[in-house]
N, C-alpha and C positions, 0 to 999 in steps of 0.2 A: 449642734454643740456637743451632744453625746459622742458622735463619731470623732470629733476633734480630740476629745479626752481619751477615747480608746486608741486612736492612732498615736497620740503622744505617749501613752503608756507603753504601747508596743515598741515604739521607736526607742524609748528609754530602756526598755527591758531587753533589747537585743544583746547587750553585753552581759546580761545578768544570768547567773546560775549560782550553785552553791560551792563552786570551786572544785567539784569532784567529777567533772566531765571526763569521759573515757577518751582514749585516742580514737579518732575516726577510723572506721573499718575500711580496709582497702576495697571490699566488695560493695561499698555504698550503703550498707545497712544502717538503719537509724540508731543513733546512740541515745541511750536513756540515762541521763544523769540521775543520781539518787533523788528520790522524791522530796521536795520541800516546797513550801508555799512562801513566796516572796512577799514581804510587807511593802507597803507604799514607800516607807522610809528607805528600805534597801534598794528599791528600784530607782528612787529619786537621788540616791547617793551618787549615781553617775560614775561608778567605778569603771576604769578602763577594762576592756575585754581581756587584755593581757593578764589582769589580776585573776581571771577565771580559767586560764589555760585553754581557751577555745581555739580551735584550728579548723581548717577546711573540713567539711563533713556536714552531716545532717543530725540535728539534735531535737529532742522533744522536751518541752518545758510546760509547766503549769503556772498560771497566774491565779493564786488563791485556789479555791476548790471548784471554781466554776468555768474556767476557760483554759483549754490546752492549745498549744500551737507547736508546729514543727518549724524549725529554723534551719535553713540551708545556708551554709557558709562556704564560699568557693575556696578552693585550695590556694588561690592567689591572695587570700585575705591577709592584710597586714594591719595589726592593731594600732600601729603608730600613725596611720593616715586615715582620714575620713572615708567612709564607705557608704554608698547609697543603700537604702532599705526599700524593698518593694513589698507591699502588703497584698497578698493574694487571697481574696474571699471566695470560697467555693460556692457553687450554686445551691439552691434549695434541694435537699435530699442528698447532698454530697457529704464529704467529710475531708479532713485535712490530708490523710494519707492518699486518698483518691485524687485530690487536687494536685498534690506534689508529684504523683506518678503519671498523671494523664495529660498534662498540658505543656510540658517541655520547659517549664520555668527554671527547674534546677540546672538543666543544661545551658540555658541562656545565661543564668547567673554565673556559671562557671566560665563561659566564653567572655562575658562582658564585665565580670568583677564586681557584682553587687550581691548583697545579702537578700534572701527572700524569706518572708515569714508566711506560713500557712496556718492561720488560726482556725479553730474548729467551732462550728455553730453549736447550738444546744439540741439535745435529743433525749427522748425517754429510752431509746434503744441501748442495750448494753454495748459498751465500746464506743459510744457516742457516734454511731453510724446514722445515716438518714437524718442529718442535722440541718437545722434552719437557723435563721438569724432573727433576733428580737427587733424587728423593724416595724414600727408604728402599730397598725392593726393586724399584722400578719402573724400567722404561724403559732397559734396557741401556746404550746409548751415553752417555746423560746420567748415569746412575748411576755409570758407570765413570770419568767425568771428574772 
């Protein structure tokens, strides 16, 4: 049930930002909108992504203070039509940037026209590297958060 809630939150958060996203860089660099913590009410408001000015590119967002994710939006994205969302969970000891760079999902999303989110696990390491997921009895730090 916890996973369903998390997946629902991520699916609803796809179009969310603070409205200050930068133009995607031609070189594919990650865009980092101004830091802001979204409230549940803002996420559930379900505003259209066109309200936020998101276009093709890769963006980094934070859900509250505890979970960051990269969001890759294909250049073919059109806010006026439904677009599938794929949620890619990195392996234990990985992190969102590594997952986005190493497995070809950004390129596949560009070819096939879906949005892909790369959430980051929890980690004690600065920069949230070597991250794990808070899954049942696993992974100390992540489990305890």
